[in-house]
RODRENDO-294592 format. One line per 5 residues: for each residue x, y negated, z negated of N, C-alpha, C, O. Coordinates in steps of 0.05 Angstrom, whole numbers. Each point is the difference from the previous one (the first is absolute). Layout:
# residues N
X:Y:Z:X:Y:Z:X:Y:Z:X:Y:Z  ...
END
This chain:
# residues 362
16:22:7:-20:-29:-4:18:-10:-6:16:8:-17  -14:-34:36:11:-26:4:-11:-14:-22:-22:3:-12  44:-21:8:-20:-7:-36:-9:-38:21:-4:-20:-13  3:20:32:-26:-11:6:-25:-4:-5:-16:-18:-3  20:64:2:-29:-1:0:-13:5:-19:-23:11:-1
44:-25:-24:-16:8:-28:-22:-25:-1:-20:6:-14  19:-22:20:-21:-20:2:-16:-5:18:-13:-21:0  10:46:27:-16:-13:20:-25:15:-10:1:24:-5  -15:-34:4:-35:3:-2:-15:25:16:-15:18:-8  31:-29:42:-12:12:10:8:37:3:-13:17:10
40:-15:-23:6:24:3:-12:22:-8:-14:-2:-20  17:28:33:-19:29:-13:23:13:-10:20:7:12  -28:-4:-39:23:9:-19:-13:25:-13:-24:1:2  34:13:-11:-6:28:-17:18:5:-19:22:-8:10  -16:21:-41:5:-1:-11:-2:32:-16:-18:14:-9
41:-13:10:-1:34:-14:6:-12:-33:13:-18:-9  -29:38:0:-9:-8:-41:10:27:-12:-3:23:8  15:-31:-26:16:27:-8:-4:-4:-45:9:-16:-15  -26:40:11:-24:-6:-33:6:22:-13:-16:17:-7  50:-14:3:7:23:-20:-17:6:-23:-15:-17:-10
16:41:1:-11:10:-23:12:20:-20:19:13:8  -29:-10:-35:16:31:-8:3:20:14:23:9:-3  -44:10:27:0:24:0:7:-13:45:8:10:20  -14:-27:-26:-12:-14:37:3:-20:13:-3:-20:-14  9:16:36:-1:-25:9:-19:-7:27:-3:15:19
-8:-36:-22:-22:-1:13:13:-24:25:15:-16:-10  -19:14:35:10:0:28:-22:-26:13:-20:12:9  19:-25:-8:-15:-7:33:11:-26:15:19:-14:-8  -31:11:27:14:-13:35:-28:-23:-5:-21:10:10  18:-33:-20:-19:-19:-5:0:-17:31:19:-2:17
-40:-7:-17:8:-22:28:-11:-35:-10:-6:-4:-23  4:-13:40:-4:-29:-10:-37:-8:-15:-11:-18:-14  6:40:26:-24:-2:-2:-16:15:-29:-21:-4:-11  46:23:7:-9:7:-25:-10:35:7:-15:14:-14  23:-10:32:-19:32:17:30:12:-8:21:-7:11
-23:31:-35:19:27:5:-5:15:26:-22:10:7  54:-8:9:-1:9:21:4:28:-13:-18:17:2  40:-11:-15:13:24:-7:-8:-1:-40:2:-19:-16  -10:44:13:8:1:-29:6:32:-17:-13:21:2  26:-24:-9:13:27:-2:3:7:-39:-8:-19:-14
16:40:-1:3:4:-23:13:23:-2:-8:24:3  43:-37:-11:17:22:-12:-6:8:-17:-10:-15:-17  11:53:10:8:12:-28:25:10:0:11:15:17  -1:-27:-44:16:6:-7:4:17:-22:-16:-1:-17  41:19:15:5:27:-19:17:-12:-22:7:-23:0
-3:39:-16:5:-3:-31:35:-22:17:16:5:18  -20:-29:-39:19:-11:0:17:-10:-22:17:-18:1  -25:33:-20:5:-10:-30:34:-8:-2:11:-21:-7  0:47:16:33:-7:-3:14:-21:15:21:-10:-8  -34:3:36:6:-23:10:12:-21:-11:-5:0:-24
21:-25:31:-2:-15:4:-9:-28:13:3:-4:24  -16:-18:-43:-13:-16:33:11:-11:16:-10:-14:18  42:24:-25:21:-11:31:-4:19:20:0:-5:24  -4:26:-34:-8:35:16:-24:-2:14:-1:0:24  -17:-2:-38:-32:-8:9:3:-21:20:-13:4:20
30:-27:-22:-11:-20:22:16:13:24:-4:-13:21  16:27:-19:20:25:30:-22:14:5:-12:-6:21  4:24:-36:-22:19:6:-19:1:5:-8:19:13  -11:-41:-24:-26:-10:7:1:-18:21:-21:-10:7  47:3:7:-3:-24:28:10:21:19:0:-6:24
11:31:-30:7:19:26:-36:22:1:-5:13:20  -12:-13:-42:-16:13:8:-21:-19:17:-15:10:17  16:-41:-24:-12:-16:10:8:4:31:-14:9:18  41:-19:-15:9:11:27:-15:14:24:-10:-6:22  14:27:-36:-2:29:1:-37:-1:17:-8:12:20
-9:-32:-40:-27:12:11:-9:-25:19:-23:2:9  46:-32:2:-5:-16:9:9:4:34:-7:-13:20  21:31:-21:17:17:27:-27:15:7:0:4:24  -26:8:-38:-18:11:7:-20:-19:18:-15:10:16  16:-34:-19:-18:-14:13:12:-7:25:24:-5:6
-49:3:11:1:-5:26:0:-28:8:-15:-18:-8  33:17:27:7:-24:13:4:-29:-35:-4:-24:0  10:37:-16:11:-19:-18:16:-31:-1:24:-5:4  -41:-10:-9:14:-31:6:6:-3:-25:-12:7:-20  48:-27:25:13:-5:-23:-21:-33:-13:-10:-20:12
12:30:-43:-26:-23:-7:11:-24:3:19:0:15  -26:-23:-27:15:-24:-6:9:-7:-19:18:-17:0  -30:34:-29:17:-5:-21:-8:31:-21:-9:21:9  15:-25:-33:-6:24:-12:-7:-5:-30:13:-16:-12  -27:27:3:-10:-7:-28:-9:20:-24:-20:15:-2
41:-20:-15:1:28:-18:-12:-16:-22:-3:-25:-1  -6:50:-22:-28:-16:-19:30:-8:-16:22:11:5  -27:-34:-25:4:-9:-18:13:0:-32:-6:-16:-18  17:29:18:13:12:-30:0:-23:-11:-8:-22:8  21:31:-33:-8:-13:-34:31:-19:17:14:9:18
-11:-40:-35:9:-12:11:-3:-25:-19:-23:-8:-5  49:-8:-8:-4:-25:-7:-30:-13:-2:-15:-1:19  11:-9:-43:-27:-14:13:-1:-24:23:15:-19:3  -32:26:10:-6:-13:25:-23:-18:7:-19:-1:-15  21:-14:39:-26:-20:5:-4:24:20:16:19:4
-47:-23:12:-12:24:13:10:-14:26:10:-23:2  -15:42:17:14:-2:26:8:19:10:-4:21:-11  18:-21:35:17:18:27:32:-14:2:9:-19:13  5:44:-40:32:-4:14:12:15:0:-1:23:-9  25:-39:28:17:10:16:15:28:-18:3:-5:-24
5:30:33:18:14:-10:26:-8:7:10:-2:23  0:-3:-47:37:-5:-2:18:17:-14:-10:19:-13  32:-21:13:10:10:-23:-4:-1:-28:1:20:-14  -5:-37:6:3:-5:-24:-31:14:-16:2:7:-24  -31:-4:39:-21:16:-12:15:29:13:6:19:-16
-2:-17:35:14:33:15:10:21:-42:-8:21:-12  31:-50:6:20:8:-27:-19:10:-26:-1:20:-15  -13:-47:17:-20:6:-31:-25:22:12:-8:13:-18  -2:-7:40:-14:28:-2:15:27:-1:-12:20:-9  43:-19:21:5:23:-2:12:10:-22:3:23:-8
5:-49:-2:15:-1:-35:-25:3:-21:6:2:-23  -38:-2:30:-11:-2:-26:0:-20:-16:-8:1:-23  16:-22:36:6:-12:-25:-31:-5:-13:-2:14:-21  -15:-25:26:-28:-5:-8:-27:26:-9:-19:5:-15  32:3:33:-21:29:-12:-1:27:24:5:-7:23
-9:28:-25:14:26:15:-39:3:8:-18:6:-16  17:-11:39:-21:7:4:5:9:42:18:-7:15  -40:21:-9:-6:12:31:4:-17:14:14:5:20  -24:-38:-25:3:-26:14:34:-3:7:8:-5:23  5:8:-37:32:-12:2:8:14:24:16:-13:14
-28:47:-1:11:-3:36:-9:-23:19:12:-10:20  -37:2:-32:-15:-19:27:29:-13:19:10:8:21  -1:-35:-42:9:-13:17:36:15:17:11:-9:20  -3:26:-32:15:18:0:-4:7:34:9:-7:22  -28:26:-35:-17:14:40:5:-19:17:18:1:16
-42:-26:-18:-3:-19:15:34:-5:6:4:17:18  15:-26:-22:20:-13:3:12:18:14:8:-9:22  -3:44:-26:18:20:22:-24:1:33:5:10:22  -27:-23:-30:-5:0:34:-1:-33:15:2:-3:24  -5:-16:-39:5:-25:7:33:-6:10:6:-18:15
9:34:-25:29:-1:1:4:14:34:15:-8:17  -28:25:-15:2:23:18:-19:-22:20:17:-10:15  -34:3:-10:-19:-18:18:11:-24:-6:-21:-12:4  36:-6:-10:5:-25:-5:-26:-15:2:-8:-15:18  -4:22:-41:-30:-20:5:8:-5:-42:18:12:-10
-35:-30:-7:-4:3:-12:-17:20:-17:-20:13:7  36:-13:-40:-21:13:-19:-6:-23:-10:7:-23:2  -32:44:-24:-17:-29:-13:-8:25:-30:1:25:1  -8:-39:-21:-15:7:-15:-25:-26:-8:5:-24:2  -33:36:-12:-22:-17:-5:-12:7:-24:-12:20:-6
19:-47:-12:-11:-1:-18:5:21:-13:-14:19:4  36:-18:-24:15:28:-16:-24:4:-20:-20:-13:-4  28:35:-8:-12:-2:-26:2:-24:-23:-17:-7:-16  45:-1:20:7:-21:-21:-9:-32:0:6:-20:-13  -31:27:42:-18:-33:3:2:-17:-34:-3:13:-20
5:-34:18:-3:-6:-33:1:-34:7:20:-13:7  -50:3:-10:8:-31:6:-19:-3:-29:-21:-13:2  31:27:-35:-20:-6:-15:1:-29:-4:17:-13:13  -27:4:-26:-9:-27:-20:11:-5:-20:-5:18:-14  22:-36:0:14:3:-29:-15:14:-11:6:23:-4
-42:-37:-10:2:9:-19:-15:32:4:-9:14:-17  12:-7:50:-20:39:3:29:16:-19:-4:22:-9  22:-31:5:18:18:-2:11:-4:-42:20:6:-12  -43:-17:5:0:2:-28:-10:12:-16:-21:-9:-9  33:39:-3:-23:22:-2:-21:1:-31:-23:9:-1
41:-23:-23:-8:2:-18:16:8:-18:-2:1:-24  21:4:38:24:11:-22:27:-2:11:9:9:21  5:-26:-45:20:-15:19:16:21:11:10:-10:20  -1:35:-23:11:22:13:4:17:18:17:17:7  -47:-30:3:-12:9:28:-14:-22:13:-11:-21:-9
15:31:33:-2:-20:27:-23:11:15:-2:25:-2  -19:-38:18:-13:9:21:16:4:14:20:-15:0  -22:43:23:10:3:20:-15:9:28:-15:19:4  26:-41:16:-27:4:25:18:26:19:22:-2:9  -37:19:-9:-7:24:17:-20:7:1:-14:6:-20
6:-4:45:-28:-1:12:5:22:36:21:9:9  -39:-7:-3:-5:0:24:6:-10:19:-12:6:21  32:-24:-20:0:-28:15:-4:-2:32:-16:-12:14  38:30:-9:-18:10:34:-32:-3:10:-12:-14:16  6:29:-31:-35:-4:10:-13:-23:-4:-16:-8:17
23:-6:-42:-18:-16:-5:3:-28:14:-17:-18:2  46:18:6:12:-25:15:-6:-1:32:-4:-19:15  5:46:-11:-18:7:31:-15:-16:-15:5:-24:-6  -31:46:-3:-33:-10:-6:-3:-38:-3:-17:-12:12  31:3:-25:4:-32:10:11:-8:19:-1:-25:-1
11:31:18:1:-10:27:-25:15:11:-19:-16:1  13:33:4:-28:13:8:-30:-20:-5:-17:-10:15  19:10:-39:-13:-23:-14:6:-23:12:-17:-1:17  28:-14:-15:6:-22:2:-5:-11:35:-8:-21:8  17:46:9:-9:-1:33:-33:-5:1:-10:-18:13
-10:43:-33:-24:1:0:-15:-32:-4:-20:-7:12  36:-11:-31:-15:-26:-19:13:-13:25:-12:-21:0  32:20:25:9:-22:18:13:-19:-19:-3:-24:2  20:36:-24:17:-17:-12:29:6:-5:9:23:-4  7:-46:4:30:9:-10:1:16:-27:-14:-7:-19
36:35:20:-5:7:-25:18:-11:-27:8:12:-20  -5:-43:27:18:-17:-20:-22:-15:-7:5:-17:-18  -24:17:24:-37:-16:-11:-13:21:-12:-17:-8:-16  18:33:18:-13:15:-14:8:9:-25:23:0:-9  -49:12:-7:0:13:-21:-22:21:-11:-24:-3:-3
43:28:-3:-23:24:-1:16:12:-23:21:-4:-12  -47:28:12:9:16:-28:-4:22:26:-18:-1:17  37:19:-18:4:23:6:0:26:-19:16:0:-19  -30:17:22:5:25:-10:4:21:15:-16:10:16  43:1:-21:14:29:17:-16:12:-25:4:-5:-24
-27:26:40:-2:23:-24:8:31:20:-9:6:23  23:6:-37:9:21:8:9:23:-24:-12:1:-22  33:19:29:5:6:-25:9:-7:-25:-1:11:-22  13:-37:33:5:-28:-26:-15:-18:9:-14:1:20  18:-18:-34:-23:-22:5:16:-34:-4:0:-8:-23
8:-5:38:4:-30:-2:-17:-12:8:-8:1:24  -6:-21:-48:-8:-28:9:15:-16:1:18:-2:-16  -23:-22:47:24:-23:-11:-21:-30:-3:-22:-2:-12  33:-13:23:-2:-28:-2:11:-14:11:14:-18:-10  -18:22:38:18:-10:19:-3:-30:11:-23:-7:3
38:-8:1:-6:-26:-4:19:-13:25:23:-7:-5  -35:5:29:18:-7:23:19:19:0:22:-5:-9  -31:33:22:5:21:1:23:14:-24:13:21:-3  -17:-44:-11:36:11:-28:-17:23:-19:-25:-2:-1  35:14:-9:-20:15:-22:17:-6:-29:23:2:-8
-56:-14:-4:16:-24:-16:-3:18:-28:10:-6:-22  -23:26:26:-9:10:-29:-11:23:11:-15:0:20  24:27:-34:-5:31:7:1:13:-27:17:-1:-18  -41:16:21:7:27:-21:17:16:9:4:5:24  12:6:-47:31:17:7:-30:30:7:-17:13:-13
30:-14:47:-6:27:0:4:26:1:-12:16:13  32:-14:-32:8:23:-7:0:6:-26:-11:20:-10  24:-39:-3:-10:9:-27:3:-25:-19:22:-8:-6  -49:-5:-5:5:-22:-7:-30:-17:-20:-9:1:-23  3:-14:49:-32:-8:-5:-20:8:24:7:19:14
-33:-34:-8:-30:6:9:-6:28:-4:8:17:-16  -23:-17:32:-20:36:-3:7:25:8:18:1:17  -26:17:-24:9:29:2:1:-4:15:-7:-22:9  22:50:12:-8:6:31:-8:34:13:-8:14:-19  9:-3:38:-5:20:-1:17:13:-29:-12:14:-17
40:-21:16:26:22:-9:14:-11:-26:13:11:-17  -23:-48:24:27:-19:-23:-25:-20:-29:-22:-12:0  37:16:-14:-19:-6:-21:-9:-27:0:-17:-1:-17  21:-19:28:4:-28:-7:0:-11:-24:6:17:-17  -11:-47:5:2:-11:-20:-7:20:-23:-17:15:10
20:-9:-32:-6:20:-31:-5:-23:-26:10:-22:-4  -29:40:-9:5:-16:-31:28:3:-9:14:19:8  -6:-34:-21:29:-6:-11:5:33:-15:11:22:6  -30:-37:-35:5:30:-21:4:29:12:18:16:-2  -48:-14:19:2:26:13:17:7:16:2:25:3
14:-41:12:30:8:23:28:6:-21:20:15:3  -31:-37:-31:27:11:-17:0:25:-14:18:16:-3  -55:-14:-10:2:36:-8:15:16:17:19:14:-5  -34:-19:33:8:27:13:33:-1:18:8:20:14  7:-43:-16:33:1:13:10:16:-36:22:12:-1
-34:-14:-16:17:2:-26:-20:32:-11:6:10:-21  -18:-4:30:-15:29:-2:18:32:3:-5:22:-9  28:-32:24:26:20:-6:-6:22:25:12:21:3  -34:-30:14:-22:17:21:28:-9:25:20:14:5  -24:-29:2:27:-8:17:20:-9:-9:3:-7:-23
18:4:46:31:-12:5:-18:-22:15:-22:-2:9  52:-17:-15:-14:-39:19:-4:23:16:-19:15:-5  40:-7:31:-10:11:25:-27:19:10:-13:3:21  11:6:-46:-20:19:8:-30:-20:-9:-22:7:6  26:-29:-19:-28:-18:-17:0:-15:31:-24:-4:6
38:-4:10:9:-22:27:-18:18:24:-17:-9:15  25:35:-15:-10:13:15:-25:2:1:-11:-5:22  -4:12:-48:-31:10:-10:-12:-31:2:-24:0:5  38:-26:-8:-17:-23:11:-3:-22:29:-11:-22:6  28:47:9:0:-5:21:-11:23:25:-2:0:25
-2:12:-37:-5:29:21:-18:23:-15:-5:22:11  -5:-30:-40:-22:26:-9:-15:-13:-3:-17:14:-9  8:-35:9:-19:-22:-25:-19:-13:34:3:4:24  -18:-19:-38:-23:-17:8:-18:19:15:-7:16:-17  -6:-10:42:-19:23:1:12:30:0:-12:21:-5
44:-23:13:5:29:-5:1:14:-25:-3:25:-3  10:-50:-19:-1:13:-25:-21:3:-3:-7:24:4  -16:-42:-12:-30:-1:-6:-21:27:19:-20:12:-9  32:-10:32:-21:23:3:21:15:26:-10:8:21  37:-5:-26:9:24:12:-5:6:30:-3:22:12
4:-53:0:11:-5:30:10:-32:5:-6:-18:-15  17:16:33:12:-19:10:-22:-10:30:5:-21:12  -27:39:-3:-8:-2:28:-26:-13:-10:-15:11:-15  12:-39:27:-32:-18:-1:-12:17:11:-6:17:-16  0:-13:34:-15:28:18:-18:24:-24:-22:10:-3
42:-10:-4:-9:27:-24:-15:-11:-20:-17:13:-12  26:-41:7:-12:-8:-23:-29:-8:4:-13:-4:-21  -1:2:47:-12:-12:10:-17:22:8:-18:1:-17  16:12:27:-7:28:-7:-11:13:-19:-22:12:0  40:-15:-20:-1:12:-27:-30:-27:-20:-14:12:-16
10:-33:19:-14:-19:3:-18:13:6:-12:14:-16  5:-17:50:-30:22:8:-11:6:-8:-24:-4:-5  49:27:-4:-17:25:-22:-15:-4:-25:-19:11:-9  37:-36:0:-22:4:-25:15:6:-24:-9:9:-21  45:-19:28:14:-6:-18:3:-25:-15:8:-20:12
-16:16:-43:-8:-17:-4:36:-17:-11:7:-22:10  8:34:-25:34:4:-2:7:-19:28:5:-25:1  -8:44:23:16:-19:22:-17:-25:12:14:-17:12  -44:12:-15:-5:-24:7:8:-19:-24:9:-22:5  -11:27:-19:11:-24:-31:25:1:-1:9:-16:-16
15:35:36:26:-19:-1:6:-8:20:19:-17:0  -36:28:29:8:-18:29:-14:-41:-10:6:-22:8  -30:35:-31:-12:-34:-11:25:-7:-7:16:-6:18  -12:7:-34:31:-4:-19:25:-17:19:12:-21:-3  -12:39:22:20:-13:17:-2:-23:18:18:-16:6
-53:15:5:0:-22:11:0:-22:-15:13:-20:6  -35:23:-38:1:-23:-14:33:-11:-5:4:-24:5  19:40:-14:22:-14:-2:15:-11:27:18:-16:2  -33:30:18:12:-19:36:-4:-16:-12:18:-10:-14  -55:-3:12:-4:-31:10:10:-21:-30:5:-24:1
-4:39:-20:11:-12:-21:26:-22:8:2:-25:-2  23:60:18:17:-14:10:5:-25:24:19:-14:5  -45:16:6:-9:-25:26:1:-22:-27:16:-13:-12  -45:17:12:-1:-23:-28:23:-19:-3:3:-24:5  18:49:-20:15:-21:-17:24:-16:25:4:-24:1
4:36:10:19:-8:29:-24:-17:9:12:-20:8  -49:12:-1:-4:-21:10:3:-29:-9:1:-21:12  2:29:-42:-2:-14:-27:36:-14:10:2:-23:8  18:37:-11:21:-12:23:3:-17:16:22:-11:1  -39:6:14:-4:-10:19:-20:-19:1:-13:-7:20
8:-3:-53:-31:-9:-2:-19:4:9:-18:-4:-15  13:11:32:-23:13:7:-1:-15:37:-20:3:13  41:-15:-4:-12:0:29:19:11:19:19:-11:11  -28:29:-11:0:15:23:-18:3:26:-25:0:2  46:3:20:-8:13:25:-21:22:-1:-24:-3:2
39:30:-7:-10:26:-14:5:19:-14:21:-3:-12  -29:17:9:8:29:-16:9:19:15:-20:8:12  44:7:-2:1:18:12:5:27:-12:11:6:-21  -22:9:39:-5:27:-11:14:23:19:-9:8:22  38:0:-39:6:39:27:8:8:-15:-6:0:-24
29:12:39:9:39:-23:-21:20:13:-19:-8:13  24:29:-17:-15:27:0:-27:-6:-4:-21:3:13  28:-14:-38:-32:6:-27:-29:-20:17:-24:1:-5  38:-17:29:-20:-20:7:-13:11:23:-14:-15:14  17:41:-9:-8:24:26:-28:0:-24:-21:-6:12
17:10:-32:-26:15:-17:-24:-25:-1:5:-19:-16  -30:17:31:-23:-18:4:-5:0:-34:-5:-23:-8  5:43:-14:-9:-1:-24:22:-21:-10:-7:-19:-15  30:22:22:15:-19:-25:-3:-23:13:-3:-19:-15  5:14:44:-2:-27:7:-29:-16:-3:-2:-25:0
-29:50:-1:-27:-19:-7:4:-9:-35:-10:-20:-10  30:44:-9:5:-6:-25:7:-33:-3:-15:-14:-14  35:4:26:24:-3:3:-26:-30:1:-5:-16:-18  -5:18:44:-5:-26:5:-28:-8:-17:-10:-22:7  -5:38:-30:-19:-11:-16:16:-15:-21:-11:-16:-14
43:22:12:0:-13:-21:29:-34:12:14:-15:-13  -19:17:35:24:-10:7:-18:-30:30:15:-18:9  -28:20:-5:-3:-3:31:-18:-33:-15:-11:-14:17  9:4:-41:-7:-19:-6:37:-18:1:1:-24:-5  12:32:8:24:-21:5:3:-2:25:17:-17:5
-26:26:15:2:-6:39:-2:23:0:-2:17:-18  5:-19:52:13:13:13:19:21:2:24:-5:0  -35:32:3:16:20:-8:-3:10:29:-20:2:14  61:7:-5:5:7:31:8:29:-12:10:2:-22  -14:24:42:4:19:-10:25:17:16:-7:12:20
28:-12:-26:16:21:35:11:27:-22:15:-1:-20  -28:26:32:-1:23:-16:35:8:9:10:-11:19  3:30:-34:27:12:8:22:-19:-5:-2:-25:-4  22:38:5:26:-14:-7:14:-19:16:12:-22:-4  -19:46:37:12:-19:18:30:-15:0:8:-22:7
3:44:-17:36:-7:-4:10:-5:24:11:-22:-1  -8:37:26:12:7:17:-8:-36:21:13:-16:13  -42:19:-20:-1:-32:19:1:-26:-7:-2:-21:14  5:26:-47:9:-20:-14:27:-5:0:7:-20:-12  18:42:27:29:-7:-13:-8:-14:28:2:-24:-1
-11:33:27:11:-8:27:-21:-22:6:-2:-8:23  -14:-4:-46:-8:-33:18:11:-18:-21:-9:-22:-3  27:30:-12:25:-13:-16:16:-10:25:-1:-22:11  17:48:-5:17:-4:22:-5:-20:23:18:-15:9  -47:16:0:-11:-13:26:0:-32:-7:9:-16:16
-18:9:-38:2:-21:-15:30:-16:10:6:-22:11  5:43:-20:32:-20:11:11:11:26:23:-8:4  -36:25:15:5:-5:34:-16:-11:18:1:-2:25  -17:-6:-44:-29:-34:15:7:-20:-14:-18:-18:3  33:11:-15:10:-19:-13:-12:-16:-20:9:-18:-13
-35:32:14:-14:-19:-27:13:11:-30:-20:5:-13  42:1:-5:7:12:-18:36:-9:18:6:-6:23  10:10:-49:30:0:-3:13:28:-7:-21:13:-2  32:-3:0:9:30:-7:29:-22:-27:15:-19:0  -25:40:-16:18:-19:-25:16:18:-10:-4:24:-3
24:-38:-3:30:10:-11:3:10:-20:-5:-14:-19  10:36:14:-7:8:-32:44:4:-19:3:5:-24
END
């Protein structure tokens, strides 16, 4: 790709998107209209004994083999890898550079499968002489100063959220309203295995519950905010080590803990068959989601363009209708079901390629 093409809005681009997980890697070739031209998931055998640098090489070769099978494959205009844990960052699209690569490979900030995204993307970008990007890494953080105060001086609130999908939906909602994202104010609720509910001002996540361990509603797997005395008693009960308790609260609580399943469809089937406990727990989850949305609306002083609901749980009409009964008074509600991670990553790169945004340096 010639450098002059980067800001040419008439050029037709397609982008390779790489989203590594713990046991799989999702690939997508996506065009400038957001259409997925090719999508494939690669499953990986046990990699527990491999270093992260070895995994970059192994997965890169597996992806090369897969791409070689695509008839009439054309070199993409850019490659986007999933953004792993980095230092706290503004939202946006970042050019992959050496500093970013080294921090991810050294696992400076955290050990996570998404650390592989940028290094693998760069391998292909170097081969094809195109740019490599990450879009809205998990460490996007635009908290206000007061949002960081927890109430206990040894504990600082952290911005950990489903930033990629939250900011992608902010762009979609801004387009729907016909407003620049910089002039919008949304409460965005990502409802999945974990739940992140964010106050988003001008595209910036200025407050959000900790989507893993911290605050907010319980989810299909996670505990959410808890009564402190009960949590202290549980922590000191002798039933759990520190790591076991973290696992219990992040993977075996919420719907899983109460009902033995993290599958919302199964919960709904049980409700329809007359299961009163399933009905109560479901209603409690919606109740807590609505409370958190209301809290974020207060952060924005009630001046909202819309409430945006996204993530896998938003495919549930039962959940959406129950949520509307609580939140409709606050204003317009937009629904963007699913996570759309591949499309969100590509969209960030396209905003750079068409000149509507400038890639940021890490």
